TISEFI-62994 format. One record per residue (C-alpha): residue number from 1; x, y, z. Coordinates in steps of 0.5 Angstrom, whole numbers. Example, Ala and Ser with C-alpha at 12.3 -4.5 7.8 and 13.67 -1.06 7.14 Angstrom:
2
  num      u      v      w
    1     25     -9     16
    2     27     -2     14
END
This chain:
973
  num      u      v      w
    1     64   -266    127
    2     68   -268    133
    3     70   -275    130
    4     67   -277    123
    5     62   -272    120
    6     55   -274    121
    7     49   -271    120
    8     42   -273    123
    9     36   -269    121
   10     29   -270    125
   11     32   -277    128
   12     34   -279    121
   13     41   -280    118
   14     43   -275    112
   15     48   -278    108
   16     53   -273    105
   17     58   -278    101
   18     61   -273     96
   19     68   -271     98
   20     68   -264     96
   21     61   -263     99
   22     63   -266    106
   23     69   -260    105
   24     64   -255    104
   25     59   -257    109
   26     65   -258    114
   27     67   -251    113
   28     60   -248    114
   29     59   -252    120
   30     66   -249    123
   31     63   -242    122
   32     56   -244    123
   33     51   -238    124
   34     56   -233    120
   35     58   -232    113
   36     63   -236    110
   37     67   -232    104
   38     66   -236     97
   39     74   -235     97
   40     75   -239    103
   41     70   -245    101
   42     74   -245     94
   43     81   -245     98
   44     78   -251    103
   45     76   -255     97
   46     81   -254     92
   47     87   -251     96
   48     92   -245     93
   49     91   -247     86
   50     84   -248     84
   51     81   -250     77
   52     79   -244     73
   53     72   -246     74
   54     72   -246     81
   55     67   -240     82
   56     62   -243     78
   57     63   -250     81
   58     62   -248     88
   59     55   -246     87
   60     53   -253     84
   61     56   -256     91
   62     52   -252     95
   63     45   -253     91
   64     46   -260     92
   65     48   -260     99
   66     41   -256    100
   67     38   -261     97
   68     41   -267    101
   69     40   -263    108
   70     32   -262    106
   71     27   -257    108
   72     27   -252    111
   73     33   -250    108
   74     39   -249    113
   75     44   -246    108
   76     43   -239    105
   77     47   -234    100
   78     50   -228    103
   79     53   -222     99
   80     60   -225    100
   81     59   -232    100
   82     54   -237    104
   83     52   -238    111
   84     49   -245    115
   85     44   -243    120
   86     43   -248    126
   87     39   -248    133
   88     43   -248    139
   89     46   -255    141
   90     45   -257    134
   91     53   -258    133
   92     57   -262    137
   93     63   -257    137
   94     58   -252    140
   95     56   -257    145
   96     63   -258    147
   97     65   -251    148
   98     59   -249    152
   99     60   -255    157
  100     68   -253    157
  101     66   -246    159
  102     61   -248    164
  103     67   -253    167
  104     72   -247    167
  105     66   -242    171
  106     65   -248    176
  107     72   -249    177
  108     73   -242    178
  109     68   -242    183
  110     71   -248    187
  111     65   -252    185
  112     70   -258    183
  113     65   -264    183
  114     60   -260    178
  115     66   -257    174
  116     69   -265    173
  117     62   -267    171
  118     61   -261    166
  119     68   -262    163
  120     67   -270    162
  121     60   -268    159
  122     65   -264    154
  123     69   -269    153
  124     64   -274    151
  125     62   -270    145
  126     68   -273    142
  127     68   -279    138
  128     75   -279    134
  129     80   -275    131
  130     76   -269    128
  131     73   -268    121
  132     77   -275    120
  133     73   -277    114
  134     73   -270    111
  135     79   -270    105
  136     81   -262    106
  137     89   -261    106
  138     87   -254    108
  139     82   -256    114
  140     87   -261    117
  141     93   -256    117
  142     89   -250    120
  143     83   -252    123
  144     84   -259    126
  145     90   -258    130
  146     86   -252    133
  147     80   -257    135
  148     85   -262    138
  149     88   -257    142
  150     82   -255    145
  151     81   -262    147
  152     87   -263    150
  153     86   -256    154
  154     80   -259    157
  155     83   -265    159
  156     88   -261    162
  157     83   -257    166
  158     79   -263    168
  159     86   -266    171
  160     87   -260    175
  161     80   -261    178
  162     81   -268    179
  163     87   -267    183
  164     83   -261    187
  165     78   -267    189
  166     84   -272    191
  167     82   -277    185
  168     90   -278    184
  169     89   -286    183
  170     84   -284    177
  171     88   -279    173
  172     95   -283    174
  173     93   -288    168
  174     90   -283    164
  175     96   -278    165
  176    101   -284    163
  177     97   -285    157
  178     97   -278    155
  179    105   -277    157
  180    106   -282    152
  181    102   -279    146
  182    104   -272    148
  183    111   -273    151
  184    113   -265    149
  185    107   -263    153
  186    110   -261    160
  187    103   -259    163
  188    101   -267    163
  189    108   -269    166
  190    107   -264    171
  191    100   -266    173
  192    103   -274    173
  193    109   -272    178
  194    104   -268    183
  195     99   -274    182
  196    105   -279    184
  197    107   -275    189
  198    101   -275    193
  199    100   -282    193
  200    107   -283    196
  201    110   -285    190
  202    116   -280    190
  203    121   -284    186
  204    116   -285    181
  205    115   -278    181
  206    122   -276    180
  207    123   -282    174
  208    117   -278    171
  209    121   -272    171
  210    127   -276    168
  211    123   -278    162
  212    120   -271    161
  213    127   -268    161
  214    130   -274    156
  215    124   -273    151
  216    125   -265    151
  217    132   -266    150
  218    132   -271    145
  219    126   -268    141
  220    127   -261    142
  221    134   -260    145
  222    132   -256    150
  223    131   -257    158
  224    125   -257    162
  225    121   -250    163
  226    122   -247    169
  227    115   -249    171
  228    117   -256    171
  229    123   -255    174
  230    119   -252    180
  231    115   -258    181
  232    121   -262    181
  233    124   -258    186
  234    118   -258    190
  235    118   -266    190
  236    125   -266    192
  237    124   -261    198
  238    117   -264    200
  239    114   -258    199
  240    107   -258    203
  241    104   -254    197
  242    104   -260    193
  243     98   -263    197
  244     94   -257    195
  245     92   -255    188
  246     96   -258    182
  247    103   -254    182
  248    103   -249    176
  249    108   -243    177
  250    105   -240    171
  251    103   -233    172
  252     99   -230    167
  253    102   -223    164
  254     99   -218    160
  255    104   -213    156
  256     98   -209    152
  257     98   -202    152
  258     92   -198    154
  259     87   -198    148
  260     87   -192    144
  261     81   -187    146
  262     76   -185    141
  263     77   -191    136
  264     72   -191    130
  265     70   -195    124
  266     74   -201    122
  267     68   -205    123
  268     68   -211    118
  269     76   -211    119
  270     75   -212    127
  271     70   -217    126
  272     74   -221    122
  273     80   -221    126
  274     76   -222    132
  275     73   -228    130
  276     79   -231    127
  277     83   -230    134
  278     76   -232    138
  279     75   -239    134
  280     82   -241    136
  281     89   -240    135
  282     91   -236    128
  283     96   -232    125
  284     94   -225    123
  285     98   -220    119
  286     95   -213    119
  287     98   -209    114
  288     97   -202    111
  289    101   -195    110
  290    104   -191    115
  291     99   -187    120
  292     93   -191    118
  293     92   -194    125
  294     95   -201    125
  295     97   -200    132
  296     91   -197    135
  297     87   -203    131
  298     91   -209    133
  299     91   -206    141
  300     83   -206    140
  301     83   -213    137
  302     88   -215    143
  303     84   -212    148
  304     77   -215    145
  305     80   -222    145
  306     84   -222    151
  307     79   -227    155
  308     80   -232    150
  309     88   -232    152
  310     88   -233    159
  311     95   -235    160
  312     97   -228    158
  313     98   -223    152
  314    105   -221    150
  315    106   -214    146
  316    113   -211    143
  317    114   -205    138
  318    119   -208    134
  319    121   -201    131
  320    121   -204    124
  321    120   -197    121
  322    123   -193    126
  323    130   -189    126
  324    131   -192    132
  325    135   -199    132
  326    130   -204    130
  327    130   -209    136
  328    134   -215    136
  329    131   -222    136
  330    135   -224    142
  331    133   -218    146
  332    125   -219    144
  333    126   -226    146
  334    129   -224    153
  335    124   -219    154
  336    118   -224    153
  337    122   -230    157
  338    123   -225    163
  339    115   -223    162
  340    113   -230    163
  341    117   -231    169
  342    123   -234    167
  343    129   -233    171
  344    135   -228    168
  345    140   -233    169
  346    136   -238    165
  347    135   -234    159
  348    141   -236    154
  349    145   -231    150
  350    145   -235    144
  351    139   -234    139
  352    137   -241    137
  353    137   -243    144
  354    133   -237    146
  355    128   -239    140
  356    127   -246    143
  357    126   -243    150
  358    121   -239    148
  359    117   -244    144
  360    118   -249    150
  361    115   -244    155
  362    109   -243    151
  363    107   -250    150
  364    101   -252    152
  365     99   -245    154
  366     94   -240    151
  367     98   -233    149
  368     96   -228    145
  369    103   -225    142
  370    102   -218    138
  371    108   -216    134
  372    107   -209    132
  373    111   -205    127
  374    115   -211    124
  375    119   -210    118
  376    120   -216    115
  377    118   -224    115
  378    125   -225    118
  379    124   -221    124
  380    117   -224    125
  381    119   -232    124
  382    123   -233    130
  383    118   -230    135
  384    112   -235    132
  385    110   -239    138
  386    110   -246    135
  387    104   -248    139
  388     97   -249    137
  389     94   -246    143
  390     98   -239    142
  391     96   -234    137
  392    100   -228    133
  393     98   -221    131
  394    103   -218    127
  395    102   -210    124
  396    107   -208    118
  397    107   -203    113
  398    109   -209    108
  399    105   -215    106
  400    109   -220    110
  401    109   -227    106
  402    107   -231    112
  403    102   -237    113
  404     97   -232    116
  405     91   -229    115
  406     92   -222    112
  407     88   -216    113
  408     89   -209    110
  409     87   -203    113
  410     86   -197    108
  411     84   -190    110
  412     77   -189    114
  413     71   -188    110
  414     68   -181    110
  415     63   -182    115
  416     68   -185    120
  417     73   -180    119
  418     67   -175    120
  419     65   -179    126
  420     72   -178    129
  421     73   -171    128
  422     66   -170    131
  423     67   -174    137
  424     73   -170    139
  425     70   -163    138
  426     63   -164    141
  427     56   -164    139
  428     56   -156    137
  429     61   -157    132
  430     58   -163    129
  431     52   -159    128
  432     54   -152    126
  433     60   -154    122
  434     58   -161    119
  435     60   -159    112
  436     67   -156    114
  437     68   -163    118
  438     67   -167    112
  439     72   -162    108
  440     77   -163    113
  441     77   -170    113
  442     78   -170    106
  443     84   -166    106
  444     87   -170    111
  445     86   -176    106
  446     82   -179    111
  447     88   -182    115
  448     87   -183    122
  449     94   -180    124
  450     93   -174    120
  451     86   -173    123
  452     89   -173    130
  453     94   -168    128
  454     89   -163    126
  455     85   -164    132
  456     91   -162    136
  457     90   -156    133
  458     83   -155    134
  459     81   -158    141
  460     82   -153    147
  461     80   -147    143
  462     75   -142    146
  463     72   -142    139
  464     73   -148    134
  465     73   -145    127
  466     74   -151    123
  467     72   -147    116
  468     78   -143    117
  469     83   -148    119
  470     80   -152    113
  471     82   -146    108
  472     89   -146    112
  473     90   -153    110
  474     87   -152    103
  475     93   -147    102
  476     98   -152    102
  477    103   -148    107
  478    108   -153    106
  479    116   -153    105
  480    118   -155     98
  481    123   -159    102
  482    118   -163    105
  483    114   -165     99
  484    113   -172     97
  485    111   -176     91
  486    108   -182     96
  487    100   -180     96
  488    100   -185    102
  489    104   -180    106
  490    102   -173    103
  491     96   -172    107
  492     99   -173    114
  493    105   -169    112
  494    100   -163    110
  495     97   -164    117
  496    104   -164    120
  497    106   -158    117
  498    100   -154    120
  499    101   -156    127
  500    109   -155    126
  501    107   -148    124
  502    103   -147    130
  503    108   -148    135
  504    112   -143    138
  505    120   -142    136
  506    122   -146    142
  507    117   -152    142
  508    119   -152    134
  509    126   -153    136
  510    125   -158    141
  511    120   -162    136
  512    126   -162    131
  513    131   -164    136
  514    127   -170    138
  515    128   -173    131
  516    135   -174    134
  517    133   -179    139
  518    136   -186    139
  519    131   -190    143
  520    124   -191    144
  521    122   -186    148
  522    125   -180    152
  523    125   -176    159
  524    124   -169    161
  525    131   -169    163
  526    133   -172    156
  527    129   -166    152
  528    133   -161    157
  529    139   -164    155
  530    138   -164    147
  531    135   -156    148
  532    141   -154    153
  533    135   -151    157
  534    133   -152    164
  535    128   -158    166
  536    122   -154    167
  537    123   -150    160
  538    123   -157    157
  539    117   -160    161
  540    113   -154    159
  541    115   -154    151
  542    113   -162    152
  543    106   -160    154
  544    105   -156    148
  545    108   -161    144
  546    103   -167    147
  547     97   -162    146
  548     99   -161    139
  549     99   -169    138
  550    106   -168    136
  551    109   -172    142
  552    105   -177    146
  553    106   -179    154
  554    108   -186    155
  555    109   -185    163
  556    110   -180    168
  557    115   -175    165
  558    116   -179    159
  559    114   -178    152
  560    115   -181    145
  561    114   -180    138
  562    110   -184    132
  563    116   -186    127
  564    113   -182    122
  565    113   -176    126
  566    120   -178    128
  567    122   -178    121
  568    119   -171    120
  569    122   -168    126
  570    129   -170    123
  571    127   -167    116
  572    125   -161    119
  573    132   -161    123
  574    136   -162    117
  575    132   -156    113
  576    133   -151    119
  577    140   -152    119
  578    141   -154    126
  579    147   -156    129
  580    145   -164    130
  581    152   -166    132
  582    152   -162    138
  583    145   -163    140
  584    146   -171    139
  585    153   -170    143
  586    149   -166    149
  587    144   -172    149
  588    149   -177    149
  589    154   -173    154
  590    148   -173    159
  591    147   -180    158
  592    154   -181    160
  593    154   -176    166
  594    148   -179    169
  595    150   -186    168
  596    157   -184    172
  597    153   -180    177
  598    149   -186    178
  599    155   -191    179
  600    158   -186    184
  601    152   -187    188
  602    151   -195    187
  603    159   -196    187
  604    163   -191    190
  605    169   -195    192
  606    171   -194    184
  607    172   -187    186
  608    166   -182    186
  609    167   -176    181
  610    163   -171    186
  611    158   -171    191
  612    152   -175    190
  613    146   -172    187
  614    141   -178    187
  615    139   -183    193
  616    140   -190    191
  617    133   -191    189
  618    133   -185    185
  619    139   -188    181
  620    136   -195    180
  621    130   -192    178
  622    133   -187    173
  623    137   -193    170
  624    131   -198    169
  625    127   -192    166
  626    133   -190    161
  627    136   -197    160
  628    133   -198    152
  629    135   -191    151
  630    142   -192    154
  631    143   -198    150
  632    140   -195    143
  633    145   -189    144
  634    151   -194    145
  635    149   -198    139
  636    149   -191    135
  637    155   -189    138
  638    158   -196    136
  639    156   -195    129
  640    156   -187    127
  641    161   -185    133
  642    163   -182    137
  643    166   -189    138
  644    169   -188    145
  645    162   -186    148
  646    160   -193    146
  647    165   -197    151
  648    164   -191    156
  649    157   -192    157
  650    158   -199    158
  651    163   -198    163
  652    158   -193    167
  653    152   -198    167
  654    155   -205    167
  655    155   -206    174
  656    147   -205    174
  657    146   -209    168
  658    150   -214    171
  659    146   -215    177
  660    139   -214    175
  661    138   -219    170
  662    138   -215    163
  663    144   -220    161
  664    142   -221    153
  665    141   -214    152
  666    147   -212    155
  667    151   -217    152
  668    149   -215    145
  669    151   -208    147
  670    157   -210    149
  671    159   -213    143
  672    157   -207    139
  673    162   -203    144
  674    167   -208    143
  675    167   -207    135
  676    168   -200    136
  677    174   -201    141
  678    177   -205    135
  679    175   -200    130
  680    178   -195    134
  681    185   -199    135
  682    184   -198    143
  683    187   -204    146
  684    185   -202    153
  685    178   -201    151
  686    178   -207    148
  687    180   -211    154
  688    175   -207    158
  689    169   -210    154
  690    172   -217    154
  691    172   -216    161
  692    165   -214    161
  693    163   -220    157
  694    167   -225    162
  695    163   -222    167
  696    156   -223    164
  697    158   -230    162
  698    160   -231    170
  699    153   -228    172
  700    150   -233    167
  701    153   -239    170
  702    158   -240    164
  703    165   -240    168
  704    169   -243    162
  705    166   -238    157
  706    168   -233    162
  707    175   -236    162
  708    175   -236    154
  709    174   -228    154
  710    179   -227    159
  711    184   -231    155
  712    183   -227    149
  713    184   -220    152
  714    191   -217    152
  715    190   -212    159
  716    195   -206    159
  717    194   -200    163
  718    188   -199    168
  719    185   -205    165
  720    190   -210    168
  721    187   -209    175
  722    180   -211    172
  723    182   -217    168
  724    187   -219    174
  725    181   -219    179
  726    176   -222    175
  727    181   -228    173
  728    182   -229    180
  729    175   -230    182
  730    173   -234    176
  731    179   -239    177
  732    177   -239    185
  733    170   -241    183
  734    173   -247    178
  735    177   -249    184
  736    183   -247    180
  737    187   -245    186
  738    194   -244    184
  739    192   -240    178
  740    187   -236    182
  741    193   -234    187
  742    197   -232    182
  743    192   -227    179
  744    190   -224    186
  745    198   -223    188
  746    198   -220    181
  747    192   -215    183
  748    196   -214    190
  749    202   -212    186
  750    198   -207    182
  751    195   -204    188
  752    202   -201    190
  753    202   -197    183
  754    201   -190    184
  755    195   -190    180
  756    191   -195    184
  757    186   -193    188
  758    184   -197    195
  759    179   -201    191
  760    185   -205    188
  761    188   -207    194
  762    181   -209    198
  763    180   -213    192
  764    186   -217    192
  765    185   -218    200
  766    178   -220    199
  767    180   -225    193
  768    186   -228    197
  769    182   -228    204
  770    177   -232    200
  771    182   -237    197
  772    185   -238    204
  773    178   -239    207
  774    176   -245    202
  775    183   -248    203
  776    181   -249    210
  777    186   -244    213
  778    181   -240    217
  779    186   -236    221
  780    190   -233    215
  781    183   -232    212
  782    181   -228    218
  783    187   -223    218
  784    186   -222    210
  785    179   -220    210
  786    179   -216    217
  787    184   -212    213
  788    180   -211    207
  789    174   -209    211
  790    178   -204    215
  791    180   -201    208
  792    173   -201    205
  793    170   -197    211
  794    175   -192    210
  795    174   -191    203
  796    167   -191    203
  797    166   -197    199
  798    159   -200    200
  799    160   -206    195
  800    167   -208    197
  801    165   -207    205
  802    159   -211    204
  803    163   -217    200
  804    169   -217    205
  805    164   -217    211
  806    160   -223    208
  807    167   -226    207
  808    169   -225    214
  809    162   -227    217
  810    163   -234    213
  811    170   -235    216
  812    168   -233    223
  813    162   -238    222
  814    167   -244    220
  815    171   -242    226
  816    165   -242    231
  817    164   -235    232
  818    157   -235    230
  819    154   -229    234
  820    160   -224    230
  821    158   -228    224
  822    151   -226    224
  823    153   -219    225
  824    157   -218    219
  825    153   -222    215
  826    147   -217    217
  827    151   -211    216
  828    153   -214    209
  829    146   -215    207
  830    144   -208    209
  831    149   -205    204
  832    147   -209    198
  833    140   -207    200
  834    142   -200    199
  835    145   -201    192
  836    140   -206    189
  837    145   -212    189
  838    140   -217    189
  839    145   -223    187
  840    149   -222    193
  841    144   -221    197
  842    141   -228    196
  843    148   -231    197
  844    149   -227    203
  845    142   -229    206
  846    144   -236    205
  847    150   -235    209
  848    147   -232    214
  849    142   -238    215
  850    148   -242    216
  851    151   -238    221
  852    144   -237    225
  853    143   -245    224
  854    149   -246    227
  855    148   -241    233
  856    142   -245    235
  857    137   -240    232
  858    133   -245    228
  859    127   -242    226
  860    130   -235    224
  861    135   -239    220
  862    129   -243    216
  863    126   -236    215
  864    132   -233    212
  865    134   -239    208
  866    127   -239    205
  867    127   -232    203
  868    134   -233    200
  869    131   -239    196
  870    125   -234    194
  871    130   -228    192
  872    134   -232    188
  873    129   -236    184
  874    124   -230    183
  875    130   -225    181
  876    135   -229    178
  877    142   -231    180
  878    147   -236    178
  879    147   -243    179
  880    153   -242    183
  881    149   -238    188
  882    143   -242    188
  883    147   -248    190
  884    150   -245    196
  885    142   -243    198
  886    140   -250    197
  887    146   -252    202
  888    144   -247    207
  889    137   -250    207
  890    139   -257    207
  891    143   -255    213
  892    137   -252    217
  893    132   -258    215
  894    137   -263    218
  895    138   -259    224
  896    130   -258    225
  897    130   -266    224
  898    128   -267    217
  899    133   -271    214
  900    130   -273    208
  901    128   -266    206
  902    135   -264    207
  903    138   -270    203
  904    133   -267    197
  905    136   -260    198
  906    143   -262    198
  907    142   -266    192
  908    139   -260    188
  909    145   -256    190
  910    150   -262    188
  911    146   -262    181
  912    147   -254    180
  913    154   -254    182
  914    156   -260    178
  915    152   -256    172
  916    156   -250    173
  917    163   -253    174
  918    163   -250    181
  919    167   -255    184
  920    168   -252    191
  921    160   -252    191
  922    160   -260    189
  923    165   -261    195
  924    161   -258    200
  925    154   -261    197
  926    158   -268    198
  927    160   -266    205
  928    153   -264    207
  929    150   -270    204
  930    154   -274    209
  931    151   -271    215
  932    144   -271    212
  933    144   -278    209
  934    147   -281    216
  935    141   -277    220
  936    136   -281    215
  937    139   -287    217
  938    142   -288    210
  939    149   -290    212
  940    151   -294    205
  941    150   -288    201
  942    153   -283    206
  943    159   -287    206
  944    159   -286    198
  945    159   -279    199
  946    164   -279    204
  947    169   -282    199
  948    167   -278    193
  949    167   -271    197
  950    174   -273    200
  951    177   -275    194
  952    175   -269    190
  953    176   -264    196
  954    183   -267    197
  955    185   -266    190
  956    182   -259    189
  957    185   -257    196
  958    179   -255    199
  959    182   -256    206
  960    176   -255    210
  961    171   -260    206
  962    177   -265    206
  963    178   -265    214
  964    170   -266    214
  965    170   -272    209
  966    176   -275    213
  967    172   -275    220
  968    166   -277    217
  969    170   -283    213
  970    173   -285    220
  971    166   -285    224
  972    162   -289    218
  973    167   -294    218
END
């Protein structure tokens, strides 16, 4: 099959000349030793519009094939179709798969010589494009790409093994051919770059990266993935890890929830879907009515096939049928990209760019993507991987019109439902109450969710009386208001009614109010806010609800409702006459109040509302746990009111989201709050949201976009100082000194207003001090920054104190006072560690490395620079910060006598600073390159950078950089 279709039996060739016979044979061989439904064979032979007599014609083709293949017969009739039986090793596809699997096991055991032999034996099974002479459009659309993908994956694994054996010269020619044939497969480019580097062809390795970048940009409009960029950077910096196993920054990730306990039935469906996902890549849609167990089924399947997807398993609940807001496509893609190791600052905001980045990250990988609870095709399409190696498992109440294999789940069979009940209630109940269990299953409509709800009422009783429960259930003790016409939900509603009726009044009230929750889950404290009760009371009631299977535990002190239960609880709340607005307002006020308390801990300089009740670690943990709920509450308030809560929540949590990498979700929520502010006609709130949008785009490295948002705003009242401060920072980083000076001077004037707290003046002093420092006016800068640091300490402003200390440390480094600079920078880092400001810590470590290096502590400087680089790349930072980090690393490498590696680091800094329009960073990179190139004996190149750096620094007013470039020009000429 791996080439033209050829049949041999007992050493003689068996001709199969008729085209449609070849299609039937190929389809059977692809599923050798398994039954193939007649409907699948008909689709393969005739496509989606078979002739009327296709079902009568198919057996004729099979009969002729049997005759051609001879005795004993290989093709057998099954209840649903046909099966071809083959002994082991009779099919080249099976020999290929077995040898490839053996190669993977040997490679994992580090027997690389034997692994290479096994992989080569596998590839020897191929003699051309698979099924080359089988004229089935259906096979060539679905099966052939899977087979070709398997071959390419084995080639890639063989190449890895050869690189481990240091057979670099051997693989370079092959990889040249492979990258020409498959220019979008970044794995081959990565291997080629590593192989070239190892044979001392660094220039060719870098040129290969350029070719890969060009191909990706031309064909897909995307940049290279993080993994390919990491190899490029490793080559630039001479990373010794490149002389070890083939570079691969991919870390397999599994987001699958734990499998559901006591899963029964679904044997045929499990077998079919597992088979589809095991044989190769596939898209499978699992549909069925609510409560039928689609999620449990999908998770069970995903765990069963996870070994076939070694690069990871992604999972998301799309909330397509939940009363919570459905997850935006951008939020899902951002979550997936973060899970796959993409740094926060490399995750775009634009949905189109997110889709392209997601698909690029998955290229060449074997990943299973489970999209649970989808509402529509439109929700699913952007999340499809676009790569033949990945598979998708979708669940939905609707039959989605996707190009997918569709599996419908109905209620359990009677014996399966009985088994589920019997397993949970124990062998004694199964024996003594056999008939009652069967009747209970019938009354629950054989619906898994209804059965589990019923079990919640029975399990744990000292004496399980199923018969009595059946009589109660048969009585239909339902409120008329809850009666529904849809038979799919009637059984589950009946079970809900009985479980609800068995609750205490207090537990019933909490259950009703839980129907108001906007997010995917909630905490004990959130439940207490809904109830207006102490937390220990709420915890006890939640335990009661969990025992009744009306809520489910999803973590320590966190719970969630199935979406049907969510709807049911909301219905009950309305029927009970609850004051829903008051309960929802209590919950949202708790979100806001706690968010403000967290802000008091992490950002006390903005004016604490009271003594802190949380430690910094607890404050960050609360924000991380409640992040989805706070964002959902923001969007709910923006859509339904109260409108002010939407922007108040954004303002309260903005510092955390801006520094912890949740940029895409945060931008989406800010947009919603901005709409609410405009709808309310609140110009101050509108300005506040525009400032937050500008801050987020600055965090993402897009200074021009940040500037556009700031220009759109109309600051007034208390928002003037926020706008002025950020406007100054953006102008400063763009090198626009006159505009930056004007903004900081405006901030200084505002600090004299009666309403202004000390943070306004501290911000003005820090901005003006940074501006003077960048202009090379170190003494005035030191005076401004020292005043700002003193004020910040008096105001207990942790973050502003750290910012002033870091800036003053940089200023002292420039003045030659390295010892004091190190003290201040370490003080700043300790403060940022407490508040969790990771980007600031990464930049602070870079400047600490510089001060240590210039003070003669080269070993400690190198360790600090390396930690800084690891932090900014692992946790996310802006291109501006990463530029500073690479310049610090280059400085240390030069002082350690490694000028070539220093040049590479400064070139990377120059690339980052240029891409983000960070002009000060561009000028500093040129100055650093002068010294590194000169130390490496590359005088002409050093002179060129001296001229470029001098011109840029002089035009922009970067006095210190201009002076350094002038001195270098004099020396070099």
